[in-house]
Phi, psi and omega in degrees: 000120180245129180234164176267120182207111183289324182223080188290154174247123184246137173260122179254135184244117187222156173290138180179177178222142177054043177062026177234142179294138181279323181236145178303323181302328188291336180240023173298334197272352194256334181302328182275354186282340185298341178285344183252330183179212182239160181214159177226136179266136173236115183258139179240154178288126186291336182276318185260349186054041179230156174253092185067235181275347184260156171285165178301317179303312182297318182292318179294316177302315182298317181292318181295328179286336184253357180223157178274088183263129183262338178196156177242130178252122181243128176243089190282334183292145006268032179280119181291324177278151178287147189291313184253152181281155179296324178300316179298315183295321179296324182280338184284136180259356181274134177302142183235135176244128179243127181259126186244125159267158175051048184300325180295326179289321183256028186300329179297322177286320179301317181295319178296316184288340182295343176282343187236339190226166168268116180267124175258114182262110189259358182237350182235102185284352180253003184290133177232307183070193182275351179231074181302334180289340181250354178246103190252111175292127177222216184214167178287125179282110185256127177286152178266095184236007184285123177285159176280101181229167177292132179274094184254008175248122183291303183225136177221156171217125177247117181156179182288128176246321188302320185265006184238107184301316182299314181296316179300318183297313182291316180297316179298321180294320177297313182295321179291342178263015177063034174254109181295137176229123177277115181244141180205165178063048192291332180224163180302324181281352181241029181293147177289152170295155186308309184290328177294319179299312182291332175296317179292315181300317183292337181268358187265139176277314181234122178254126179276148173216141177241118196274352181288143174295145180291341188256348178202186184267010179282147178271157182223155168275097186284147174299331179300327179296317180286329175298321179299316181291322176298327181277002181060033173258162175276126178277128176236110186221165179299147177300133180203173182260006185262304182302322180295348175288342182241329185228153184265124179299143180067001174245307181261339179199174182237123174270154173229152190256331181203185185298315182293322178296321178298312180301312183299318183286323176299311181297319181296311186283337173287333180269345182239084185300319185297319179292317180296316181293325178299313181291318179299318180292323176299313179297317180296321180293314180294321177300313183295320185279332187238331191231025177287173178297323178298318179293325177299312181293325177300317181295317179293316182297321182290340176274343180258320189235141180284331180223118176229127180254124176290134182279000000 
């Protein structure tokens, strides 16, 4: 559904408690929207799928009935069940955008929702499904919040290691080869606070990324890859078919193929600042010009509204 709206108002529905986002991922999408219009956050309890005493459906209906809402943005992950009921979605006349992580894992839901919503697939650049016009491959919208600080961390990885065999294997190999790796945010319940995470990223010279999905062997365009570029660090990640759809290997980032290749490249780029900085700056420039949060919102807005005026 495309409408004409110069300054749209969007309702975003995210997991959280006490009007605060539960996961950093859930509010990645909103800092850049103020240039296009206004937004309101509606947080639901991840355990009960309720907003206080009301269901998500009831709360969204109430807000839409009392406000001029032009679109609804839903970020359901990491909730395995869909946030709103199909009955609610069929009755709703407001355009709905659903942002999907792990689209291959939840493909059955993505396919059902493609009849009613615009699906934004942010981790699978090859996803089409039966409705390519409603399933749009994009990227994680990363805000530029990294301060200019001294990069005093050689190599870092922020993310789950315990439940991911591939990640454990590579990290263990680096450590056994006397290559220090700063690791943090090992489990969902132990995630870093937003500012702490960006502090580490901004201080890191080389940020590691492992592109395989935690639930299967498919590769993904991870948000961590774009966070590295936003932080002006050099991205060093496993060879995959996803990142090259947006960025050029050995120009914007560096891929590695196995444990020995990883060791050699870490050692080389830590010892060759000019080469590392050249690649890091290339990645940061391409991210800023093509894949920033503002560019993400521009792409979404042009698919929803015929006329949008930046404020």
